[in-house]
C-alpha positions as CSV (number, residue, x, y, z in Angstrom):
1,V,3.0,46.8,9.5
2,R,0.6,49.1,8.1
3,N,-2.0,46.3,8.4
4,V,-1.3,46.0,12.4
5,T,-1.5,49.8,13.2
6,A,-4.3,50.5,10.6
7,G,-7.0,52.3,12.5
8,L,-5.1,53.5,15.4
9,P,-4.2,57.1,16.1
10,I,-0.6,58.0,15.5
11,K,0.2,58.5,19.2
12,D,-0.9,54.9,19.8
13,K,0.8,53.0,16.9
14,P,4.4,52.6,18.6
15,A,2.8,50.8,21.6
16,R,1.3,48.3,19.4
17,L,4.2,47.4,17.4
18,Y,6.1,47.2,20.6
19,D,3.5,44.6,21.3
20,W,3.9,42.9,18.6
21,I,7.8,42.9,18.8
22,N,7.2,41.5,22.8
23,F,5.2,38.9,21.2
24,L,7.5,37.5,18.5
25,Q,10.9,37.4,20.6
26,H,9.0,36.0,23.8
27,K,6.1,34.2,22.8
28,A,5.6,32.8,19.6
29,L,6.8,29.5,18.7
30,I,7.6,28.0,15.6
31,V,7.6,24.1,15.3
32,T,9.4,22.4,12.3
33,I,8.3,18.7,11.5
34,T,10.6,16.8,9.1
35,V,8.7,13.7,7.8
36,P,10.3,10.6,6.2
37,S,10.7,10.5,2.7
38,H,8.2,7.6,2.2
39,I,4.7,8.7,2.0
40,S,3.8,5.6,4.1
41,D,6.0,6.4,6.8
42,S,4.8,10.0,6.7
43,F,0.9,8.6,7.1
44,R,1.8,6.7,9.8
45,M,3.7,9.5,11.4
46,F,0.7,11.8,10.7
47,E,-2.0,9.3,12.3
48,T,-0.1,9.1,15.5
49,L,-0.1,13.0,15.7
50,N,-3.9,13.1,14.9
51,A,-4.1,10.4,17.4
52,R,-3.1,12.8,19.9
53,G,-5.3,15.3,18.9
54,L,-2.9,17.5,16.7
55,K,-4.6,18.1,13.5
56,A,-2.7,16.9,10.4
57,S,-3.4,16.9,6.7
58,Q,-2.5,13.3,5.1
59,V,-4.2,14.9,2.2
60,D,-1.3,17.4,1.5
61,I,1.4,14.9,2.2
62,L,-0.4,12.8,-0.6
63,K,-0.7,15.7,-2.6
64,N,3.1,16.2,-2.6
65,F,3.8,13.1,-3.3
66,L,1.9,13.2,-6.4
67,F,3.2,16.5,-7.5
68,G,6.8,15.6,-6.6
69,K,6.5,12.5,-9.1
70,A,5.1,14.7,-12.1
71,P,7.5,17.8,-11.9
72,N,6.7,18.7,-15.4
73,S,3.2,18.3,-15.5
74,I,2.1,21.0,-12.3
75,A,0.5,22.9,-15.1
76,K,-1.9,19.9,-15.7
77,M,-2.1,18.0,-12.0
78,N,-3.1,21.4,-10.3
79,P,-6.6,22.3,-12.1
80,R,-7.4,18.7,-11.3
81,W,-6.3,18.5,-8.0
82,T,-8.1,21.9,-7.2
83,S,-11.0,20.7,-8.9
84,M,-11.5,17.5,-6.8
85,L,-10.8,19.4,-3.8
86,S,-13.3,22.0,-4.2
87,T,-15.8,19.1,-5.2
88,I,-15.6,17.1,-2.2
89,E,-15.0,20.2,0.2
90,E,-18.6,21.7,-0.8
91,Y,-20.1,18.7,0.8
92,G,-17.1,17.8,3.9
93,D,-13.8,18.8,5.3
94,D,-10.0,17.5,4.8
95,D,-11.0,14.3,6.8
96,L,-14.0,13.7,3.9
97,V,-11.6,14.4,1.1
98,L,-9.2,11.8,2.6
99,T,-11.8,9.1,2.9
100,F,-13.1,9.6,-0.6
101,I,-9.6,9.3,-1.9
102,R,-9.6,5.6,0.0
103,H,-12.6,4.7,-1.2
104,F,-11.8,5.4,-5.0
105,W,-8.7,3.3,-4.2
106,I,-10.9,0.4,-3.3
107,S,-12.9,0.7,-5.7
108,L,-10.2,0.3,-7.9
109,Y,-7.9,-2.3,-5.9
110,G,-9.8,-3.9,-3.4
111,P,-9.7,-3.8,0.4
112,T,-7.3,-1.1,1.6
113,T,-6.8,0.3,5.3
114,E,-5.9,4.1,6.2
115,N,-2.9,2.6,7.5
116,E,-2.1,1.2,4.1
117,L,-3.1,3.6,2.0
118,G,0.0,5.6,1.7
119,E,2.3,2.7,1.0
120,E,-0.3,1.1,-1.7
121,I,-0.2,4.4,-3.4
122,E,3.4,4.8,-2.9
123,N,3.8,1.2,-4.5
124,R,1.5,1.7,-7.9
125,I,2.4,5.0,-8.8
126,K,5.8,5.2,-10.0
127,N,5.9,7.7,-12.5
128,E,4.6,11.4,-13.9
129,Q,2.1,9.6,-16.5
130,Q,0.8,7.4,-13.4
131,A,0.3,10.4,-11.1
132,L,-1.4,12.6,-13.8
133,S,-3.8,9.8,-14.3
134,F,-4.5,9.3,-11.2
135,A,-5.2,12.9,-10.5
136,T,-7.3,13.1,-13.3
137,E,-9.3,9.8,-12.3
138,L,-9.6,11.5,-8.8
139,D,-11.4,14.5,-10.3
140,A,-13.7,12.7,-12.4
141,A,-14.8,10.3,-9.5
142,A,-15.0,13.2,-6.9
143,T,-18.2,14.5,-8.7
144,E,-19.5,10.4,-8.5
145,Y,-18.8,10.5,-5.1
146,V,-20.8,13.8,-4.2
147,A,-23.5,12.3,-6.3
148,L,-23.9,9.4,-4.1
149,L,-24.1,11.5,-1.0
150,S,-26.7,13.6,-2.2
151,P,-28.9,11.6,-4.1
152,M,-31.6,13.7,-4.4
153,Q,-30.2,16.7,-5.4
154,S,-27.5,15.5,-7.8
155,P,-28.3,15.5,-11.5
156,K,-26.4,12.0,-12.0
157,W,-28.9,10.1,-11.5
158,Q,-31.3,11.5,-14.4
159,G,-31.4,8.7,-17.1
160,Y,-31.6,6.1,-14.1
161,P,-34.8,4.1,-13.1
162,A,-37.0,6.1,-10.5
163,A,-36.3,4.7,-7.8
164,T,-32.6,5.1,-7.8
165,R,-32.3,8.1,-6.0
166,K,-34.3,6.7,-3.1
167,A,-32.6,3.6,-3.1
168,I,-29.2,5.4,-2.6
169,N,-30.6,7.8,-0.1
170,I,-31.8,4.7,2.1
171,V,-28.5,3.1,2.3
172,I,-26.2,6.2,2.8
173,N,-28.3,8.8,4.7
174,D,-30.9,6.5,6.3
175,L,-28.6,3.3,7.1
176,S,-25.6,5.3,7.4
177,G,-23.4,3.2,5.0
178,V,-19.8,4.3,4.9
179,Q,-18.1,0.9,4.1
180,I,-20.3,0.1,1.0
181,R,-19.4,3.3,-0.9
182,P,-16.5,1.8,-2.9
183,L,-18.9,-0.9,-4.1
184,M,-21.4,1.7,-4.8
185,M,-18.6,3.6,-6.8
186,A,-17.6,0.5,-8.9
187,V,-21.2,-0.3,-9.5
188,T,-22.3,3.3,-10.8
189,R,-19.2,3.2,-13.1
190,R,-19.6,-0.4,-14.5
191,F,-23.1,-1.6,-14.2
192,T,-25.8,-0.4,-16.9
193,P,-28.3,2.1,-14.9
194,T,-30.8,-1.1,-14.8
195,E,-28.3,-3.7,-13.6
196,A,-27.1,-0.2,-11.1
197,Q,-30.5,0.1,-9.8
198,K,-31.1,-3.5,-8.9
199,A,-27.7,-3.7,-7.3
200,F,-28.8,-0.6,-5.0
201,Q,-31.8,-2.1,-3.9
202,L,-29.7,-5.3,-2.8
203,F,-27.6,-2.7,-1.0
204,I,-30.8,-1.9,1.1
205,S,-31.1,-5.2,2.1
206,W,-27.6,-6.4,3.0
207,S,-27.2,-2.8,5.1
208,V,-30.3,-3.7,7.1
209,R,-29.5,-7.4,7.5
210,F,-26.0,-6.5,8.8
211,L,-27.5,-4.1,10.9
212,I,-29.8,-6.4,12.6
213,V,-27.9,-9.7,12.8
214,G,-24.4,-8.0,13.7
215,G,-21.3,-9.1,12.3
216,G,-20.5,-6.4,10.3
217,S,-17.5,-4.5,11.8
218,Q,-16.2,-2.1,9.7
219,G,-13.0,-4.1,8.9
220,K,-15.1,-7.1,7.6
221,L,-17.4,-4.9,5.9
222,Q,-14.5,-3.1,4.2
223,R,-13.2,-6.8,3.4
224,Y,-16.5,-8.2,1.8
225,Y,-17.4,-4.9,-0.1
226,G,-13.8,-3.9,-1.2
227,T,-13.3,-7.4,-2.6
228,S,-16.6,-7.5,-4.6
229,A,-16.0,-3.8,-5.6
230,K,-12.4,-4.8,-7.4
231,Q,-13.9,-8.1,-8.8
232,I,-16.5,-5.4,-10.7
233,A,-13.6,-3.2,-11.3
234,D,-11.8,-6.0,-13.1
235,G,-14.9,-7.1,-15.0
236,K,-15.4,-10.2,-13.2
237,I,-18.8,-9.2,-12.3
238,K,-21.3,-7.4,-14.7
239,T,-24.6,-7.8,-13.2
240,A,-26.6,-7.4,-9.6
241,K,-27.4,-11.3,-10.1
242,E,-23.7,-12.1,-10.5
243,L,-23.0,-9.8,-7.7
244,A,-25.6,-11.2,-5.5
245,E,-24.2,-14.9,-6.1
246,S,-20.2,-13.6,-5.3
247,M,-21.8,-12.5,-1.7
248,T,-23.4,-15.4,-0.9
249,G,-22.3,-16.9,2.4
250,T,-21.6,-13.3,3.4
251,I,-24.8,-11.8,3.4
252,P,-26.7,-13.2,6.4
253,A,-29.3,-15.8,5.1
254,N,-32.8,-15.7,5.6
255,A,-33.1,-18.0,8.4
256,Q,-30.7,-16.2,10.5
257,F,-32.2,-13.0,9.6
258,E,-35.8,-13.9,10.9
259,E,-34.4,-15.2,13.8
260,E,-32.6,-12.3,14.8
261,F,-35.1,-10.1,13.8
262,G,-37.6,-11.2,16.1
263,K,-35.5,-10.4,19.2
264,A,-33.8,-7.4,17.8
265,N,-33.6,-4.1,20.1
266,V,-32.6,-1.1,18.1
267,S,-31.6,1.6,20.0
268,K,-31.6,4.4,17.3
269,S,-35.1,6.1,16.7
270,P,-34.3,6.8,12.7
271,L,-33.4,3.3,12.2
272,A,-36.5,1.6,14.0
273,R,-38.9,4.0,12.3
274,Y,-37.2,3.0,9.0
275,Y,-37.9,-0.7,9.6
276,L,-41.6,-0.5,11.4
277,R,-42.3,2.1,8.5
278,A,-41.2,-0.7,5.7
279,I,-43.1,-3.5,8.0
280,E,-46.4,-1.5,7.8
281,L,-46.1,-0.8,4.0
282,Y,-45.7,-4.4,3.3
283,G,-48.5,-5.9,1.4
284,E,-49.8,-2.1,0.7
285,E,-46.7,-1.3,-1.7
286,S,-44.9,-3.2,-4.3
287,A,-41.5,-1.7,-2.8
288,P,-42.6,-0.7,0.9
289,Q,-38.6,-0.2,1.5
290,L,-38.3,2.8,-0.4
291,L,-41.5,4.3,0.6
292,I,-40.8,6.0,3.7
293,N,-42.3,9.4,4.5
294,E,-39.5,12.0,5.2
295,S,-41.5,13.9,7.7
296,P,-41.3,12.7,11.4
297,D,-44.3,15.0,12.1
298,V,-46.3,12.5,9.6
299,V,-44.7,9.4,10.4
300,N,-42.9,8.9,14.1
301,L,-42.4,5.9,16.2
302,E,-45.1,6.8,17.8
303,H,-47.4,6.6,14.9
304,V,-46.5,2.9,14.2
305,L,-46.2,1.5,17.7
306,P,-47.4,3.4,20.8
307,L,-44.4,4.1,23.1
308,N,-46.6,4.2,26.4
């Protein structure tokens, strides 16, 4: 009451309070949503609400599930969960937090859709120790995830080969790689810096090939990359060469890529600029795919190929 009437003359305070009483009695509406006890059902329910334009937080559902599994470890869970949130939210919102959690899960257990995530977590995390371990792993992985999203600023890549930052930045930002992030997380955790650099170079090639040839829908890419991420997590793939061999038959081959590139129609200017600049540098530089001038004032489409 003091806050509502603060700053008003004494004679005007009652009127302001009566306005609030009127609002609370006749206009305010409280909506209570009771969700099912199973996290998978709750996820699907909130997906339906979101599809109809109502903002709902699946992140909170997941938090409640994990905290409910660890009632005696809340003092340990809370700082880990808060740390993870603050790390991701420096770069994005609740949607990015949920995307990060799903990508981290895929990097460990393979392809998982948004609708499957709740049920998968519920099936695997059964007790207090598993919930605490998962929260701890999420906290550690959040730093790695943000390092992938902002490679040019992150100190994570000091000690990696010099071209690592450029390769990651091109895949994530220039080529808008999203479905490949779980695979990049797996590579970051399991490969040596030298092998990781080789893998990131591969990812540039793969991303361009799928963009040009097509056939890389979100679902298919998630399945391709998620399967390889799990093989890395399981220790079945340990080098960039083994990773490349595992994707043979999945990545568009040279002949198909050359044919499609010869008739490609690229509608997005940043992509067209990237392709043409790399072609222009070919023969002059050993790694033309990495030496892209960031300033469109210096290198633009008009510079590479006249528009008129």
